[in-house]
C-alpha positions as CSV (number, residue, x, y, z in Angstrom):
1,X,90.2,94.5,-39.3
2,X,93.4,93.4,-41.1
3,X,93.5,89.7,-42.1
4,X,96.0,87.8,-44.7
5,X,94.4,85.4,-46.7
6,X,97.5,83.0,-46.3
7,X,96.7,80.5,-48.9
8,X,97.2,83.2,-51.6
9,X,100.7,83.5,-51.2
10,X,102.0,79.8,-50.9
11,X,104.1,78.3,-53.2
12,X,104.3,74.5,-53.8
13,X,107.4,73.1,-52.7
14,X,108.3,74.8,-49.6
15,X,108.9,73.4,-46.4
16,X,111.7,70.7,-45.1
17,X,111.3,67.1,-43.9
18,X,107.5,66.9,-44.7
19,X,105.1,67.3,-47.0
20,X,105.2,70.4,-49.0
21,X,101.2,70.4,-49.5
22,X,99.7,73.6,-47.9
23,X,96.4,73.3,-46.4
24,X,94.6,75.5,-48.9
25,X,91.2,76.1,-46.7
26,X,91.1,79.7,-47.0
27,X,93.1,80.1,-43.7
28,X,92.9,83.7,-42.3
29,X,95.3,85.1,-40.6
30,X,94.3,88.2,-37.9
31,X,97.5,91.0,-37.5
32,X,98.2,94.3,-36.4
33,X,100.9,96.7,-37.3
34,X,102.3,99.1,-35.1
35,X,105.1,101.9,-35.1
36,X,106.6,103.2,-38.6
37,X,110.3,102.8,-39.9
38,X,112.3,101.1,-42.6
39,X,113.2,98.4,-39.9
40,X,110.5,95.4,-39.9
41,X,110.2,93.3,-37.2
42,X,107.7,90.0,-37.2
43,X,106.7,88.7,-33.7
44,X,105.5,85.2,-33.7
45,X,103.5,84.3,-30.2
46,X,103.5,80.8,-28.5
47,X,100.6,78.4,-28.1
48,X,97.2,79.6,-26.9
49,X,98.6,83.3,-27.1
50,X,97.4,86.3,-29.1
51,X,99.1,89.0,-30.6
52,X,98.2,91.0,-27.6
53,X,100.8,89.0,-25.9
54,X,103.8,90.7,-27.4
55,X,102.4,94.2,-25.5
56,X,105.4,95.2,-23.6
57,X,107.8,94.4,-26.6
58,X,105.7,96.5,-29.0
59,X,105.5,99.6,-26.8
60,X,109.6,98.8,-26.3
61,X,110.5,98.8,-29.9
62,X,108.0,101.2,-31.4
63,X,107.3,103.6,-28.2
64,X,103.3,102.9,-28.9
65,X,100.8,100.3,-28.0
66,X,98.2,101.7,-30.5
67,X,97.7,99.6,-33.7
68,X,98.2,101.6,-36.9
69,X,94.6,100.8,-38.2
70,X,93.2,102.8,-35.3
71,X,95.5,105.7,-35.3
72,X,93.8,108.8,-35.7
73,X,93.5,109.9,-39.3
74,X,94.4,113.4,-39.1
75,X,97.6,115.0,-38.2
76,X,98.6,118.3,-37.3
77,X,101.4,119.1,-39.6
78,X,102.5,122.4,-37.4
79,X,103.7,119.9,-34.6
80,X,106.5,118.2,-36.9
81,X,108.2,119.5,-40.2
82,X,108.2,117.2,-43.1
83,X,111.9,116.6,-42.6
84,X,111.5,115.7,-39.0
85,X,108.5,113.3,-39.8
86,X,110.8,111.8,-42.6
87,X,113.7,111.1,-40.3
88,X,111.6,109.7,-37.5
89,X,109.7,107.0,-39.6
90,X,113.1,106.3,-41.4
91,X,114.7,105.7,-38.0
92,X,111.9,104.0,-36.4
93,X,110.7,100.4,-36.2
94,X,107.4,99.0,-37.5
95,X,106.1,95.8,-35.9
96,X,103.5,93.1,-36.9
97,X,101.9,90.7,-34.5
98,X,99.4,88.1,-35.4
99,X,97.3,85.4,-34.2
100,X,98.6,81.8,-35.1
101,X,95.9,79.6,-36.8
102,X,93.9,78.2,-34.2
103,X,93.8,81.0,-31.9
104,X,92.1,84.5,-31.3
105,X,90.6,85.8,-34.5
106,X,92.6,83.9,-37.0
107,X,91.0,80.7,-38.6
108,X,90.5,77.6,-36.7
109,X,91.1,74.4,-38.8
110,X,89.4,71.3,-37.4
111,X,92.1,69.0,-38.3
112,X,95.2,68.4,-36.3
113,X,97.0,67.7,-39.6
114,X,96.8,71.4,-40.4
115,X,98.9,72.3,-37.2
116,X,102.7,71.7,-37.8
117,X,105.2,74.2,-37.3
118,X,106.1,74.1,-40.7
119,X,102.6,75.0,-41.9
120,X,102.6,77.7,-39.3
121,X,105.8,79.0,-40.7
122,X,104.1,79.3,-44.2
123,X,101.3,81.2,-42.4
124,X,104.2,83.7,-41.1
125,X,105.8,83.5,-44.4
126,X,102.5,84.4,-46.2
127,X,102.1,87.5,-44.1
128,X,105.4,88.7,-44.9
129,X,104.5,88.7,-48.4
130,X,101.1,90.1,-47.9
131,X,102.8,93.0,-46.0
132,X,105.2,93.4,-49.0
133,X,108.0,93.2,-46.5
134,X,111.2,91.6,-48.2
135,X,113.0,90.9,-45.2
136,X,112.2,91.4,-41.2
137,X,113.7,90.6,-38.0
138,X,111.8,87.7,-36.6
139,X,111.3,86.9,-32.9
140,X,109.4,84.1,-31.6
141,X,108.3,82.9,-28.3
142,X,108.0,79.5,-27.1
143,X,106.1,77.7,-29.7
144,X,106.6,80.9,-31.7
145,X,110.1,80.3,-31.5
146,X,109.8,76.8,-33.3
147,X,107.9,78.5,-36.1
148,X,110.3,81.2,-36.2
149,X,113.1,78.5,-36.6
150,X,111.2,76.9,-39.2
151,X,110.6,80.0,-41.2
152,X,114.5,81.1,-40.9
153,X,115.2,77.5,-42.3
154,X,112.6,77.8,-45.1
155,X,113.3,81.4,-46.3
156,X,116.8,82.7,-44.9
157,X,116.9,85.4,-47.3
158,X,113.9,86.7,-46.1
159,X,115.6,87.1,-42.2
160,X,117.3,90.1,-40.8
161,X,117.9,88.6,-37.7
162,X,116.3,85.7,-35.3
163,X,115.6,86.0,-31.5
164,X,114.1,82.9,-29.9
165,X,112.5,83.6,-26.3
166,X,112.3,80.6,-24.2
167,X,112.6,78.0,-26.8
168,X,112.8,74.6,-26.7
169,X,112.5,71.3,-29.5
170,X,109.7,69.3,-30.2
171,X,108.8,65.7,-29.1
172,X,109.7,64.9,-25.5
173,X,111.9,68.1,-25.3
174,X,108.6,69.9,-24.8
175,X,108.3,68.2,-21.5
176,X,109.1,70.4,-18.5
177,X,110.8,68.7,-15.5
178,X,108.1,66.2,-14.0
179,X,107.4,66.5,-10.4
180,X,104.2,66.4,-8.2
181,X,103.9,70.2,-8.1
182,X,104.1,70.2,-12.3
183,X,101.5,67.4,-12.5
184,X,99.2,69.3,-10.1
185,X,99.5,72.5,-12.2
186,X,98.8,70.3,-15.3
187,X,95.2,68.8,-13.7
188,X,94.6,72.5,-13.0
189,X,95.1,73.3,-16.3
190,X,93.0,70.6,-18.0
191,X,90.3,71.2,-15.7
192,X,89.9,74.9,-15.9
193,X,86.7,75.6,-17.4
194,X,86.4,79.5,-17.0
195,X,88.7,82.5,-17.2
196,X,89.1,82.9,-13.5
197,X,90.2,79.1,-13.3
198,X,92.5,79.4,-16.4
199,X,94.1,82.7,-15.2
200,X,94.8,81.2,-12.1
201,X,97.0,78.3,-13.3
202,X,98.6,80.6,-16.3
203,X,100.0,82.7,-13.6
204,X,101.8,80.0,-11.9
205,X,103.1,78.8,-15.4
206,X,104.1,82.1,-16.6
207,X,106.0,83.5,-13.9
208,X,108.1,82.9,-10.9
209,X,106.6,82.9,-7.5
210,X,108.8,85.7,-6.2
211,X,107.6,88.0,-9.0
212,X,104.1,87.0,-8.2
213,X,104.5,87.8,-4.6
214,X,106.0,91.1,-5.1
215,X,103.9,94.0,-3.7
216,X,102.8,97.1,-6.2
217,X,101.4,99.7,-3.7
218,X,98.8,97.5,-1.7
219,X,98.3,94.5,-3.8
220,X,100.5,91.8,-5.2
221,X,101.3,91.4,-8.4
222,X,99.5,88.2,-8.7
223,X,96.4,89.8,-7.6
224,X,96.9,92.4,-10.5
225,X,98.0,90.1,-13.1
226,X,95.0,87.8,-12.2
227,X,92.6,90.6,-13.0
228,X,94.6,91.3,-16.1
229,X,94.5,87.6,-17.3
230,X,90.4,87.1,-16.3
231,X,89.7,90.3,-18.5
232,X,91.9,89.2,-21.4
233,X,90.7,85.8,-21.4
234,X,86.8,86.7,-21.3
235,X,87.5,89.0,-24.3
236,X,88.8,86.7,-26.5
237,X,87.1,83.8,-25.3
238,X,88.7,80.2,-24.3
239,X,90.9,78.6,-27.0
240,X,88.7,75.8,-28.7
241,X,89.7,72.4,-28.5
242,X,90.6,72.4,-32.3
243,X,93.0,75.3,-31.9
244,X,94.4,73.9,-28.4
245,X,94.9,70.3,-29.6
246,X,96.1,71.4,-33.3
247,X,98.7,73.5,-31.6
248,X,99.8,71.0,-29.1
249,X,100.2,68.7,-32.1
250,X,102.1,71.2,-33.8
251,X,104.8,71.3,-30.7
252,X,104.8,67.8,-30.3
253,X,105.8,66.8,-34.0
254,X,108.3,69.7,-34.2
255,X,111.9,68.9,-35.4
256,X,114.5,70.7,-36.7
257,X,116.6,68.6,-39.1
258,X,120.6,68.9,-39.1
259,X,120.1,70.6,-42.6
260,X,117.8,73.1,-41.4
261,X,119.8,74.0,-38.5
262,X,122.9,74.2,-41.1
263,X,120.8,76.7,-43.3
264,X,120.4,78.9,-40.0
265,X,124.0,78.7,-39.0
266,X,125.2,79.5,-42.5
267,X,122.9,82.2,-43.6
268,X,124.5,85.3,-41.9
269,X,121.9,86.8,-39.8
270,X,122.6,86.9,-36.2
271,X,120.7,85.1,-33.7
272,X,119.5,85.9,-30.0
273,X,118.6,83.1,-27.8
274,X,116.8,84.7,-24.8
275,X,115.5,82.7,-21.6
276,X,114.3,82.6,-18.1
277,X,116.4,81.1,-15.7
278,X,113.4,79.9,-13.8
279,X,111.0,78.7,-16.8
280,X,109.5,75.5,-15.6
281,X,107.7,74.7,-18.9
282,X,110.7,75.3,-21.5
283,X,113.7,74.0,-20.0
284,X,116.8,76.3,-20.4
285,X,119.1,73.4,-21.0
286,X,117.7,72.9,-24.5
287,X,117.7,76.5,-25.3
288,X,121.4,76.7,-24.2
289,X,122.3,73.8,-26.5
290,X,120.4,75.3,-29.4
291,X,122.5,78.5,-29.0
292,X,125.8,76.4,-28.6
293,X,124.5,74.7,-31.8
294,X,124.2,78.1,-33.8
295,X,127.6,79.6,-32.5
296,X,129.3,81.8,-33.6
297,X,126.1,83.5,-34.9
298,X,124.0,83.1,-31.8
299,X,124.2,85.1,-28.3
300,X,122.6,83.4,-25.3
301,X,121.0,85.7,-22.7
302,X,119.2,84.2,-19.5
303,X,117.6,86.4,-17.3
304,X,115.9,86.2,-13.9
305,X,112.5,85.1,-14.8
306,X,110.0,82.3,-15.9
307,X,108.4,81.1,-19.1
308,X,107.0,84.7,-19.8
309,X,110.2,86.3,-19.5
310,X,109.1,88.8,-22.0
311,X,106.6,90.2,-19.4
312,X,108.5,89.5,-16.1
313,X,111.4,91.2,-17.4
314,X,110.2,93.7,-20.2
315,X,113.1,96.0,-19.8
316,X,115.8,93.5,-20.4
317,X,114.5,91.8,-23.0
318,X,113.4,94.7,-25.0
319,X,117.1,95.9,-24.6
320,X,118.1,92.4,-25.8
321,X,116.1,92.7,-28.9
322,X,117.2,96.2,-29.7
323,X,120.6,95.7,-29.5
324,X,120.1,92.5,-32.0
325,X,118.5,94.9,-34.1
326,X,121.3,97.3,-34.1
327,X,123.9,94.6,-34.4
328,X,122.2,93.1,-37.3
329,X,121.6,96.8,-38.9
330,X,125.2,97.7,-38.6
331,X,126.4,94.1,-39.8
332,X,128.3,93.4,-36.8
333,X,130.8,90.6,-36.8
334,X,129.5,87.2,-35.6
335,X,132.2,86.8,-33.7
336,X,131.9,89.9,-31.9
337,X,128.4,89.1,-31.4
338,X,128.4,85.8,-29.8
339,X,128.9,85.6,-25.9
340,X,129.3,81.7,-26.3
341,X,132.5,79.8,-25.7
342,X,134.1,78.5,-28.8
343,X,134.2,74.9,-29.0
344,X,133.1,72.4,-31.7
345,X,129.4,70.8,-31.0
346,X,127.7,68.8,-33.7
347,X,124.1,69.1,-34.6
348,X,123.4,65.8,-33.1
349,X,124.1,67.3,-29.5
350,X,121.1,69.5,-30.1
351,X,118.9,66.3,-30.9
352,X,119.2,63.0,-32.3
353,X,117.1,60.0,-33.0
354,X,117.2,57.4,-30.7
355,X,116.2,53.9,-32.4
356,X,114.4,51.7,-30.1
357,X,113.0,48.1,-31.2
358,X,110.3,46.5,-29.5
359,X,108.3,43.5,-31.1
360,X,110.4,43.6,-34.1
361,X,109.2,47.1,-35.0
362,X,111.6,50.1,-35.0
363,X,110.1,53.3,-33.2
364,X,112.0,56.3,-34.0
365,X,111.9,58.6,-30.7
366,X,113.7,62.2,-31.0
367,X,115.2,62.7,-27.4
368,X,118.4,64.3,-26.0
369,X,121.9,62.8,-25.6
370,X,121.6,63.6,-22.0
371,X,118.5,61.5,-21.5
372,X,119.9,58.3,-23.0
373,X,116.6,56.4,-22.3
374,X,112.7,57.3,-21.7
375,X,112.2,57.3,-18.0
376,X,109.3,56.2,-16.2
377,X,108.3,60.0,-15.5
378,X,107.8,60.6,-19.0
379,X,104.6,58.7,-18.8
380,X,103.5,61.2,-16.4
381,X,104.6,63.8,-19.0
382,X,101.9,62.6,-21.3
383,X,99.4,64.5,-19.3
384,X,101.8,67.7,-19.2
385,X,101.9,67.7,-22.8
386,X,98.6,69.0,-23.1
387,X,99.5,72.2,-21.7
388,X,103.1,72.7,-22.4
389,X,104.3,75.8,-24.1
390,X,101.2,77.7,-23.1
């Protein structure tokens, strides 16, 4: 099985806004490679997800869902001439998906402090070094989009393009819109002890009700997906408490500084922000603000779907990713790429520190300008934080 010993590739001094020390505990990152070609793409999944979660995108980008390490070793050369094979490999896309630390077959550190989006971005950078990839198109979903942003700010020269799917900010921006339905779902999530219970609640957070109620033949998508989810969760096992709490900590403590955002903005690569209009986990408001803050290099694409829009609308998501790759490879002018209105937006509109004083102590909270204050509903949101971005 392919593993990357992440600590072997770390360099001191990397990172922005936090300690540059890298937890050198022999962290091993499990990964899989699909397809062949000079174009490289690194896909970073979100909280509690494994590399398999990128299935529709892997198939759409490479034309296969069979990992290269399990491909047949013998090839009938008579089926394709050497020149045709070389052209196909040159024009194709090679994709790497991996399990973040704390999930799947990758290492599971026991300390929360060993889970931040900067640390996890260093894991991804180590993987690029391990593969010998000088540059790659980097696509991230949910928490993976947070990690992708950190990676892009940390090593902009390694990024061919950046796609952020169902992205949101850290801290209170992680909170979905709080209502009774959301609190009920959170309670179901926290009380789930079996693959069956977890699968049932995951469906309600990942997809729109409209999509789940659609019939495929004689069965609803809900029933079909439920069986697939139970099988997948049973095969990989429930995420450990160490991994889950650590990844939640990474989401909660995530923050992009103005300097990091400016690095992405000025690096020269194109950005695609893709979001489901009915995402109940990551609010589209924050994704749109991020896209507006990154113009003119960013394009915003909102699709009819939920948090897992990459599965609910795979053809449209794959088309958006392929368009990004094509535009980046052809060095398309950012002004032609962006579909956002031209206006001046300061970084502080993406997320600003709000200084609150209480009992002569200053506490810094990261909130959005539209919020302006901490609502009482955010007390209930502390419960929801335990399962957001799944």
